[in-house]
N, C-alpha and C positions, 0 to 999 in steps of 0.2 A: 150327352147327345150329339150330335153332327152338328154341324152349320149347315147353312144356306150354299147351295151348287150352283154353278150354270151347267144345265146340259144342249148340247149340239146334237139334231138329230137329220139326217138324212132322208130325202122324200124318197119312196117305196119305189116310185115310177120315172121321177124327173131327178138331175142332177141339182138339187136345189138344197138349200138348207135352212134350218132354223134352231132359234135357241129358248127353252123357260129358264127362268129363274125359280127354283125348286127350293121351298123353306126347308128348316130341319126334319119337319112334322110330316114331308113330303107333298106338302099343297102346293099346285102353281101359283106364283104370286106375278110372274109377267112372263107372256109369250110373246114373241116376232111376227113378223111376215116373215114369208120365204125369203130366201137369202141367194143368188145364184152363182156363187160360189162358197165354199167353207171359208176361204179366208176373208171373205165380205162377211159371212156372220161372226166369224171371231171379231172382227173389227166393231160390231154392231153393239157386242159383248162389251166392248172395251170402250166405246162411247158410252153405254149405261151407266158399265160402274162411275165416269167420269160425272156424267150429269146429275146421276141419282143423290149424290152426297150435297147437291147442292140444289135441289130442289124443293120449291118452298111447299106447304099443305094452304092450299086455296078450299076455302069453306064456300059450299055453294048451298042455298037454299032455295 
């Protein structure tokens, strides 16, 4: 089975980009806001990769 992946999508009408984190079963796990450039979007992916490994799980009841 394939592993999770990030997909970067360009807006159809604007020069903006967003990313999605896609699970191996093709379900969307996370989606960003729109970025003004592809470079900024890639930096967003890199930031998520770094923060996610350190993120705590907080249960709210």
